[in-house]
C-alpha positions as CSV (number, residue, x, y, z in Angstrom):
1,X,34.4,-51.1,-21.0
2,X,31.3,-48.8,-20.4
3,X,31.5,-45.8,-18.0
4,X,29.2,-46.6,-15.0
5,X,27.1,-43.5,-15.7
6,X,26.3,-45.2,-19.2
7,X,26.2,-48.7,-17.8
8,X,23.3,-47.6,-15.2
9,X,21.4,-46.1,-18.2
10,X,21.4,-49.8,-19.7
11,X,21.0,-51.7,-16.4
12,X,19.9,-49.3,-13.7
13,X,20.5,-50.3,-9.9
14,X,17.8,-51.0,-7.4
15,X,18.1,-49.3,-4.2
16,X,16.1,-51.0,-1.4
17,X,15.3,-49.1,1.6
18,X,14.6,-50.2,5.3
19,X,10.9,-49.3,5.1
20,X,10.6,-51.9,2.3
21,X,10.4,-49.6,-0.4
22,X,12.9,-49.3,-3.2
23,X,14.1,-47.2,-6.2
24,X,14.5,-48.4,-9.7
25,X,15.8,-46.0,-12.4
26,X,14.2,-42.6,-11.3
27,X,11.1,-44.1,-9.5
28,X,10.6,-44.9,-5.9
29,X,8.1,-47.7,-5.4
30,X,6.3,-48.3,-2.3
31,X,5.7,-51.5,-1.0
32,X,2.6,-52.5,1.2
33,X,4.4,-54.0,4.4
34,X,1.1,-55.0,6.0
35,X,1.6,-58.6,5.2
36,X,-0.8,-59.9,8.1
37,X,0.1,-61.9,10.8
38,X,1.4,-65.6,10.6
39,X,-0.4,-67.8,13.2
40,X,1.4,-70.5,14.9
41,X,-1.0,-73.1,13.5
42,X,0.4,-72.3,10.0
43,X,3.9,-73.6,11.0
44,X,4.8,-77.0,10.1
45,X,7.6,-78.4,12.5
46,X,9.9,-81.0,10.7
47,X,12.0,-83.5,12.3
48,X,15.6,-83.1,10.9
49,X,17.1,-86.2,13.2
50,X,20.0,-87.7,11.9
51,X,21.0,-84.8,9.8
52,X,23.6,-82.2,10.9
53,X,22.0,-78.9,10.9
54,X,25.1,-77.1,9.3
55,X,25.0,-79.5,6.4
56,X,22.7,-77.6,4.1
57,X,23.5,-78.6,0.3
58,X,22.9,-81.8,-1.5
59,X,26.0,-80.8,-3.6
60,X,27.2,-82.5,-6.7
61,X,27.4,-85.7,-5.0
62,X,23.7,-85.8,-3.9
63,X,24.3,-86.3,-0.3
64,X,21.3,-87.6,1.3
65,X,22.3,-86.5,4.9
66,X,21.4,-82.8,4.3
67,X,18.7,-80.4,5.1
68,X,18.1,-79.9,1.3
69,X,17.7,-83.7,0.7
70,X,15.2,-83.8,3.8
71,X,13.3,-81.0,2.6
72,X,13.1,-82.5,-0.8
73,X,11.5,-85.7,0.6
74,X,9.1,-83.7,2.7
75,X,7.6,-81.7,-0.4
76,X,8.3,-84.0,-3.5
77,X,4.9,-85.6,-3.7
78,X,3.2,-82.1,-3.5
79,X,4.6,-80.9,-6.9
80,X,4.7,-82.4,-10.8
81,X,8.1,-81.2,-11.0
82,X,10.8,-80.3,-8.4
83,X,14.2,-78.9,-10.0
84,X,17.5,-79.1,-7.7
85,X,18.6,-75.8,-8.5
86,X,21.3,-75.6,-5.7
87,X,24.7,-73.9,-6.6
88,X,26.1,-70.5,-8.0
89,X,23.3,-68.2,-9.4
90,X,20.6,-70.3,-8.0
91,X,17.1,-69.2,-8.0
92,X,16.5,-71.4,-4.9
93,X,17.7,-74.8,-3.5
94,X,14.4,-76.3,-4.8
95,X,12.2,-75.0,-7.5
96,X,8.8,-76.6,-7.2
97,X,5.9,-76.5,-10.0
98,X,2.6,-77.8,-10.0
99,X,-0.1,-77.5,-12.7
100,X,-3.2,-76.4,-10.8
101,X,-5.5,-76.1,-14.0
102,X,-5.3,-75.2,-17.7
103,X,-4.4,-71.3,-16.6
104,X,-2.5,-71.7,-13.4
105,X,1.0,-73.2,-12.3
106,X,1.9,-72.9,-8.6
107,X,5.3,-72.0,-7.9
108,X,7.1,-72.9,-4.5
109,X,10.7,-71.5,-4.0
110,X,12.4,-73.4,-1.3
111,X,15.8,-72.3,0.0
112,X,17.4,-74.5,2.6
113,X,19.8,-72.7,5.3
114,X,21.9,-74.6,7.9
115,X,21.7,-73.2,11.7
116,X,24.9,-71.1,12.7
117,X,27.0,-73.5,14.5
118,X,24.7,-76.3,13.5
119,X,22.4,-75.7,16.4
120,X,18.9,-74.6,16.9
121,X,19.2,-71.3,18.9
122,X,17.9,-67.7,19.3
123,X,21.1,-66.4,17.2
124,X,19.9,-63.6,15.2
125,X,22.1,-64.4,12.3
126,X,19.8,-67.2,11.3
127,X,16.8,-65.0,11.3
128,X,18.8,-62.2,9.1
129,X,19.6,-65.1,6.7
130,X,16.0,-66.3,6.5
131,X,14.8,-62.8,5.8
132,X,17.5,-62.1,2.9
133,X,16.6,-65.3,1.5
134,X,12.8,-64.4,1.5
135,X,13.5,-61.2,-0.2
136,X,15.6,-62.8,-2.6
137,X,12.4,-65.3,-3.3
138,X,10.0,-62.4,-3.5
139,X,12.1,-60.9,-6.3
140,X,12.5,-64.3,-8.4
141,X,8.6,-64.8,-8.0
142,X,8.0,-61.3,-9.4
143,X,10.3,-61.6,-12.5
144,X,7.8,-64.2,-13.5
145,X,8.1,-67.9,-14.9
146,X,9.5,-67.1,-18.3
147,X,12.7,-65.4,-16.5
148,X,13.0,-68.5,-14.0
149,X,12.8,-70.8,-17.0
150,X,15.6,-69.0,-18.8
151,X,17.6,-69.0,-15.6
152,X,17.1,-72.7,-14.9
153,X,17.7,-73.7,-18.4
154,X,20.9,-71.5,-18.5
155,X,22.3,-73.1,-15.2
156,X,21.4,-76.6,-16.4
157,X,23.5,-76.1,-19.6
158,X,26.5,-74.9,-17.8
C-alpha cells in the first residue's frame, strides 16, 4: 500500500468547481463557459414508441426493446464503426467513428439514459443525470483517441 500523499504525486486528483474550472496537481485550469446557445431547430426529436423509457441498456442479451438499441438504429448509417461499449467502465453506451478524410476521424459519444420512473417529465433528476454524462463525454473526448482505443480494447478483452 502507498500512503495517500505519495499516491497523489503519482496520480493527482482532479477537482471540478461549480464555475466549470478545475484543479489538477498544483494548477488551476480555467474553462471557457460561454458555449453559445443551442437553437431549438438543432434538436432532433426521436420516436421511442414501444420502448419502455426506463429500459436503457442492451445488456448481454442484446435486448432490442431498449433505448440503446433504438439509438443505435438511428445513428448506425452515419458512421463507419459503432462500438457497443455498454457496461462497467464504459466510455459511453455507443462509441461511433467515421473517417472524414485522411487526417480526420469524427468521434461521436452516445450515452443513453432512461427517464426517471420511465416517464417524460420535468423531473430535474433527468437533467442532472444528462449533465453529468455530458461532462464525462467531454473528459473522454479530450483524453484523445489513443486513450479511448486502449480502454475499448481492454474492456473487449475482459
